C-alpha positions in Angstrom: 82.6 -46.0 227.5 83.1 -48.5 230.2 84.6 -47.3 233.5 87.9 -48.5 234.7 87.8 -50.8 237.4 89.1 -49.6 240.8 91.4 -52.4 242.1 91.5 -50.8 245.7 87.6 -51.1 245.8 88.1 -54.9 245.6 91.6 -54.8 247.8 90.1 -53.4 250.9 87.0 -55.7 251.2 88.9 -58.8 250.3 91.6 -57.9 252.7 89.0 -57.0 255.4 87.2 -60.3 254.8 90.4 -62.5 254.9 91.4 -60.7 258.2 87.9 -61.2 259.8 88.0 -64.9 258.7 91.3 -65.6 260.4 90.3 -63.9 263.5 87.1 -65.8 263.8 88.9 -69.1 263.0 91.5 -68.2 265.7 88.6 -67.3 268.3 87.2 -70.8 267.5 90.6 -72.5 268.1 91.0 -70.5 271.3 87.6 -71.9 272.6 88.3 -75.4 271.7 91.6 -75.3 273.6 89.7 -73.9 276.6 87.4 -76.9 276.2 90.3 -79.5 276.0 91.8 -77.7 279.1 88.5 -78.1 280.8 88.1 -81.7 280.0 91.6 -82.8 280.3 94.0 -84.3 277.6 93.0 -87.8 278.5 89.3 -87.3 278.1 88.0 -88.3 274.5 86.1 -85.1 274.1 89.3 -83.1 274.9 91.2 -84.9 272.3 88.6 -84.1 269.8 88.7 -80.5 270.8 92.4 -80.6 270.4 92.2 -81.9 266.9 89.5 -79.4 266.1 91.4 -76.5 267.5 94.5 -77.5 265.6 92.5 -77.5 262.4 91.1 -74.2 262.8 94.5 -72.8 263.6 95.7 -74.4 260.4 92.9 -72.9 258.6 93.7 -69.3 260.0 97.2 -69.7 259.2 96.3 -70.5 255.5 93.7 -67.7 255.2 96.5 -65.2 256.4 99.0 -66.7 254.0 96.8 -66.3 251.2 96.7 -62.4 251.4 99.2 -60.7 249.1 101.6 -60.1 251.8 101.5 -56.4 251.0 100.2 -54.4 254.1 98.5 -51.3 254.0 96.7 -48.6 256.1 94.1 -45.9 255.6 95.7 -43.7 258.4 98.5 -42.1 256.3 98.4 -40.6 252.8 100.5 -43.2 251.3 99.1 -46.2 253.3 97.6 -47.8 250.1 100.6 -47.4 247.8 102.5 -50.8 248.8 99.3 -52.8 248.4 98.2 -51.1 245.2 98.9 -52.9 241.9 98.5 -50.7 238.8 96.1 -52.6 236.5 97.1 -50.7 233.4 99.3 -48.0 232.1 99.7 -45.8 229.1 101.7 -47.1 226.1 103.0 -43.9 224.8 103.9 -41.3 227.5 103.2 -37.5 226.9 103.4 -35.9 230.2 106.2 -38.5 231.1 106.8 -38.0 234.7 103.0 -37.2 235.8 101.9 -40.2 233.9 104.4 -42.7 235.6 103.3 -41.3 238.9 99.6 -41.4 238.1 100.0 -45.1 237.2 101.4 -46.0 240.6 99.3 -43.9 242.7 96.1 -45.4 244.3 92.9 -43.9 243.3 92.6 -42.0 246.7 95.8 -40.4 246.4 95.5 -39.8 242.7 92.3 -37.8 243.5 94.2 -35.6 246.0 97.1 -35.2 243.5 94.8 -34.0 240.8 93.4 -31.3 242.9 96.7 -30.4 244.3 98.4 -29.9 240.9 95.4 -28.1 239.3 95.8 -25.5 242.1 99.5 -25.5 242.2 99.9 -24.9 238.3 97.7 -21.9 238.5 100.4 -20.2 240.4 102.9 -20.7 237.6 104.7 -17.8 236.2 103.3 -16.0 233.1 104.5 -17.2 229.7 105.2 -20.7 231.2 103.0 -23.3 229.9 101.1 -25.8 232.1 102.6 -29.1 230.9 106.3 -28.0 231.0 105.8 -26.4 234.4 104.5 -29.8 235.8 107.1 -31.9 234.2 109.8 -29.7 235.5 108.4 -29.7 239.1 108.0 -33.4 239.1 111.5 -33.8 237.5 112.9 -31.7 240.2 111.2 -33.9 243.0 112.5 -37.0 241.4 116.1 -35.4 241.2 115.9 -34.5 244.9 114.8 -38.1 245.8 117.7 -39.4 243.7 120.3 -37.0 245.2 121.1 -35.4 242.0 120.4 -31.8 243.1 120.9 -29.9 246.4 118.2 -28.0 248.5 119.5 -24.5 247.4 119.3 -25.4 243.7 116.0 -27.0 244.1 114.5 -24.0 245.6 116.1 -21.7 242.9 114.6 -24.1 240.2 111.2 -24.0 241.7 111.2 -20.2 242.0 111.9 -20.0 238.3 108.7 -21.8 237.6 106.3 -20.6 240.4 105.2 -17.3 241.8 105.8 -16.6 245.5 102.4 -17.8 246.6 102.8 -21.0 244.5 106.3 -21.6 246.2 104.6 -21.1 249.5 101.7 -23.3 248.7 104.0 -26.2 247.6 106.2 -26.1 250.7 103.3 -25.9 253.2 100.9 -28.5 251.4 99.7 -30.9 254.2 99.6 -33.9 251.9 102.5 -33.6 249.5 105.4 -33.2 251.5 108.8 -34.2 250.7 108.4 -37.6 252.5 105.3 -38.3 250.5 107.2 -37.6 247.2 110.0 -39.8 248.3 107.7 -42.6 249.0 106.0 -42.0 245.5 109.2 -42.1 243.4 110.2 -45.2 245.5 107.2 -47.0 244.4 107.6 -45.8 240.9 111.2 -47.0 240.5 109.9 -50.5 241.8 107.2 -50.5 239.0 109.4 -48.9 236.4 112.9 -49.4 237.1 114.2 -49.3 233.5 112.7 -45.9 233.0 114.5 -44.2 235.8 117.8 -45.8 234.8 117.2 -44.5 231.4 116.4 -40.9 233.0 119.8 -41.1 235.0 121.7 -42.1 231.9 120.3 -39.2 230.0 120.8 -36.6 232.8 124.6 -37.7 232.9 124.9 -37.4 229.0 123.5 -34.0 229.3 125.7 -33.0 232.1 128.8 -34.4 230.3 127.8 -32.9 226.9 128.0 -36.4 225.1 124.3 -36.6 224.1 124.7 -38.0 220.7 122.3 -39.2 217.8 122.6 -41.9 215.3 121.0 -42.1 211.9 119.4 -38.5 212.6 117.6 -40.0 215.6 118.3 -39.6 219.4 117.3 -43.2 220.7 117.7 -44.9 224.0 116.2 -48.2 225.2 116.3 -49.8 228.7 114.8 -52.9 230.5 115.4 -54.4 234.0 118.1 -56.6 234.3 116.3 -59.0 236.6 112.7 -59.7 236.1 110.1 -60.7 238.7 106.7 -61.2 237.0 105.8 -58.7 234.2 108.4 -56.1 233.2 108.5 -53.1 231.1 110.7 -51.9 228.2 111.0 -48.2 227.8 112.3 -46.4 224.7 112.8 -42.9 224.1 113.0 -41.6 220.5 113.6 -38.2 219.0 113.8 -37.1 215.4 116.9 -34.8 214.6 116.0 -34.6 210.9 114.6 -31.4 209.4 111.8 -33.3 208.0 109.1 -35.5 209.6 109.6 -39.1 209.5 107.9 -42.5 210.2 109.6 -45.3 212.1 108.6 -48.7 213.2 109.6 -50.1 216.7 109.7 -53.8 216.8 110.3 -56.0 219.8 110.9 -59.7 219.2 111.6 -62.2 221.9 111.1 -66.0 222.3 111.1 -65.5 226.1 108.5 -63.0 226.5 104.9 -62.4 225.6 104.1 -60.6 223.1 106.7 -62.6 221.1 106.6 -60.2 218.1 105.2 -56.6 218.6 105.4 -53.8 216.1 104.5 -50.1 217.0 104.6 -47.3 214.4 105.6 -43.7 215.5 105.0 -40.5 213.4 108.0 -38.3 214.5 107.8 -34.6 213.9 110.7 -32.5 212.3 113.6 -31.9 214.8 116.5 -29.5 215.2 119.6 -31.5 216.4 121.7 -28.5 217.1 119.1 -27.1 219.6 119.4 -30.2 221.7 123.0 -31.6 221.4 125.6 -29.1 222.9 128.3 -28.8 225.4 128.3 -29.7 229.1 125.9 -28.2 231.3 125.5 -27.6 235.1 122.6 -29.5 236.9 121.0 -26.1 237.9 121.5 -22.7 236.2 119.8 -19.7 235.0 116.9 -20.4 232.8 116.5 -23.7 231.0 120.1 -23.9 230.1 120.8 -26.5 232.4 120.4 -30.2 233.1 116.9 -30.2 234.3 115.8 -27.8 231.7 117.1 -29.9 228.8 115.8 -33.0 230.1 112.3 -31.7 230.4 112.7 -30.2 226.9 114.0 -33.5 225.5 111.0 -35.4 226.9 108.5 -33.0 225.6 110.1 -32.9 222.1 110.6 -36.6 221.9 108.5 -39.7 222.3 108.6 -42.3 225.0 107.2 -45.7 224.8 106.4 -48.1 227.7 105.6 -51.7 226.6 104.7 -54.4 229.1 106.4 -57.9 228.7 105.4 -61.1 230.4 108.1 -63.9 230.8 107.3 -67.3 229.2 109.9 -69.3 231.4 112.5 -68.6 234.1 116.3 -68.1 233.6 118.3 -66.2 231.0 116.2 -64.2 228.5 116.7 -61.9 225.5 114.7 -59.2 223.9 115.8 -57.8 220.4 114.8 -54.3 219.7 114.8 -53.0 216.1 114.1 -49.6 214.6 113.0 -49.6 211.1 111.8 -47.3 208.4 108.4 -47.6 206.6 110.1 -49.9 203.9 111.5 -52.3 206.7 115.1 -51.1 206.5 117.0 -51.5 209.8 118.0 -48.1 211.1 119.0 -49.2 214.7 119.2 -52.6 216.5 119.9 -53.5 220.0 119.8 -56.8 221.9 118.9 -56.7 225.7 119.7 -59.8 228.1 118.1 -60.1 231.2 117.2 -62.8 233.8 113.8 -64.1 234.9 113.4 -64.9 238.5 112.0 -68.4 239.3 109.1 -67.0 241.7 110.0 -69.5 244.3 108.5 -67.2 247.2 105.1 -67.1 245.3 105.0 -70.9 244.8 105.9 -71.5 248.4 103.0 -69.1 249.5 100.5 -71.0 247.1 101.6 -74.5 248.3 101.3 -73.4 252.0 97.9 -72.2 251.4 96.7 -75.4 249.8 98.5 -77.6 252.5 97.2 -75.5 255.4 93.6 -75.4 253.9 93.6 -79.2 253.0 94.8 -80.3 256.4 92.6 -78.0 258.4 89.6 -78.9 256.4 90.3 -82.8 257.0 91.0 -82.1 260.7 87.4 -80.4 261.0 85.6 -83.4 259.1 87.6 -85.8 261.3 86.7 -84.1 264.2 83.0 -83.8 263.5 82.9 -87.4 262.5 84.6 -88.5 265.7 82.4 -86.3 267.9 79.2 -87.9 266.2 80.6 -91.4 266.7 81.2 -90.6 270.3 77.6 -89.4 270.9 76.3 -92.4 269.3 78.2 -94.6 271.2 77.1 -93.3 274.6 
């Protein structure tokens, strides 16, 4: 199969080339300004040098403006995060928190994470499976970053998953420190804000004991209120009926592409009474708490992540329908959002075009004037 393209492999050379070009143009501009100072502003050669210096300065400005505007550095573990733009993401999430984080990680940090998590999960306690252990540890880090759990409770929950050596390995790891986890979840919240809003709503419902299903289904949908570029629509669905069932998720919108999308999900049998109960504490013994219930819900249900690209600016709507195999409506919801105009991007592009055009015209004019001056001597 074809290998996935590595955007960071293009980002670094492209950024390096743009920076080098801007520096070279600035040096040429400085040299020409020195020539102007040496010849004097009244001298024709000095005037031509001034025009050429201004033109090279405009070209350097356009080169700098043409960059993405997202700075990065390779001197820190998360230095590429801000500039990295995920090219693809999974449509259906299985290891939900891990797949969200892997999507936003740059390839260098992703390789370190996979090595780190592979070693960490070997220190889990007996009878605890690897996938639930990873999801619980990542969910705990998210709750810490979100301010939902205090440090003593966090340590207690981690000790329920990991042996003493694993706890020490996690706390003393040189790369994945609390600050790095915070930066990772901050970037993930920027890429998928609707997912984390859905998670906050779910944890609050679990804590209050008012998690309820409809039509033997536990369903929740969310999407960003303000869209800047492409956005993601997240849907969690869990079958509460004792028999398996097949449902069709249909998303329709005249304001986004795709305009009409249908996805079929085969949901295994579920047990509603094992999921819906009374109020629970954020942290407690075993999995009878908010964090344990959240991880169990994510493992038993299906989480869908669909990208939508706006067709126009302004107010927009998305209709979400959940149907059975015969096309009968089970649940429906309309989401209203607003698409930003993208004025900043258009101004940046216009600035690049204007700077490049004026710069090139200035350089050409300088060459013509200098040739004409030499021929007239």
